[in-house]
N, C-alpha and C positions, 0 to 999 in steps of 0.2 A: 658344628656343621649344619644343624637345623637352622640356626640363626642366619647363616650364610645364604641358605636357600630362601628363607623368608625375606631377607633384604633384597635378594635378587628378584624375587617375584614382585615385591613392592616397587622396585626400580623399573622393572619391565612394564607394569601396569601404568605407573606414572608417566613414563616416556610415551607409551601408547596413547594415553589420554591427552597429553599435551600436544602430540602430533595431530590428533583428531581435531582438537580445538584450533590449532594453527591452520589445519586444512579448511575448517569451516570459515575462518576469518578470511583466508585468501580466496575463497570461492564466492566472494561478493564483488559486485562492481559498484562504482560510485559515479554519480552525476553531480557536478557542482556548477551551478550557474550563478549569475549575479543575484537573483532573487531567492533561490532555494538550493538545497542540496538533498540528495537521497541516496541510500544504499539499497541494493537489490541483489538477488541471487545471480550467480555467474551464468547459469544456464538459461536465464530469461534474456530475451534480446530486444534491443531498442528498434521499434518499427519505424517511427517517424518523429520528427521534431521540427520546430520552425527555427528560423535563423535568429529570432529574438529570444529564444529559450522560454517561450510562454506556453508551450504544450509539448507533451511527449506521451508515448504509449509503449509500455513494456509488455511483451507477450511470452507466455509460458511455452516450454517445449511440449510437443505432442507426446502423450504417454505410450501410444501404440498406433498402428495403422487405422484402427477403428475409431480413434479419438476424433470426434467431429466438432469439438468446442475448444477454443484456446482461451484460457484464463488470461486476464489482463489487469494491468495497473496503469492508470492514466492520470495526468495532471493537466489542468487547463487553468491558465491565469488570464483574467479579463480585466481590463481597465473599466471601472464603473463610473468614471467621470468626476468624482468628487472625493475629497479626502476625509471629511468628518463623517464617520459612519458609526452609529450606535450598534451594539450587539443585537438589539431587537430587529435591526434591518436584515441581518443574516437570516433570522427565522422567517421574515417576510419573503425573502428571496427563495428560500428553501420551500416554503409552503406553496408559493406560486408555481414552482417547477413541477410539483407532483399533481397528477390528474387522476382520473378514474382508473387508468390502466395499471396503476402501481398498488401493491399491497405493502403498506408500511409496517415493518416489524418492530422497529425501535427508533426513537427520535430523542436525542439528549444533547445537552450542552457539554462541550469539552474545552480544555485549555491546552494550548500548544505554544511553546516559546513565548509565553506571556500573552498570547492572543486568545480571546474567547471565540469559540466557534461552535459548529453544530455537527453532530454525527448522526447519520441516518442509515439504517439497514432496511432494505426493501426488496421485494420480489417483483419481477416483471417478465412478461412473455417476450422472448427474444425473436429476432427476425428469422432464425433457423427453426423455430417451433419449440425450442426447449425453454424451460423456466429457469431464469437466471436470478441469482441473489447478488445484490450490490451493497457494498459498504462504502459510504460516501462521506467525506469531510468537507466542510465549507469554512473558510477563514477570510477575513478582510484585513488587509494591512495597507495603510495609506489609501491609495486609489485602486488597489488590486484585490479582486476576488479570486481566491485559490480554491479550486475544486479538485480534490484528490479522490479517485474512485478505484475500488477493487471490485472485480467481477468474476464470478465463476458459476458453473451450473449449480443449482440449488442443492442437489444431492451430494456435491463435492465441496460445498462451502466450508464445512468444518475441517476437512482435510487441508485446505489451503489457508485456513485462518492463521496458523502460526507464521506463515510466510508474509501474509498481509500485516500482521501485528509487528513483526520485526521491521518490515519496510516502513510502516508508519512511525515506529519508535525512532528510526534514523532519518526521518523527513524533517528538515529544518527550514523554516521560513526566515530569511535574513532581513 
């Protein structure tokens, strides 16, 4: 009889965990364009995109009525005008973009889909007066510069980091 209860408990836990995993998978949305694809949480919404699929912005839901900052994920694809680009060019583009108003926390090379890129984490004062932390990725493929950006309030950055990491893991440049 004890064995029956143990097996029942194991079965109950296994079914519960598999349903939770299934729920997490179904609670994601997918954008698939000619140049890229990305998976993101179901409760984030697509604010804007262009007809060519070269930019989008995803916005987080507000956590409560006092929430005055919307975390976001954005992608911008720009034609840089030429196709032969060395990885050092990415660093030059990134270095040129940052001025005195940014506090760079980290700057390192990354590899995504066989493309060498740059990852930068920096803090910057936002237009609403709060301090924002940005995680930004730069990649060049053929003539296109891809800039994938994650943004949140600095004090909430670590809370949103797992969402940003999962989104980045499921971001593919085609």
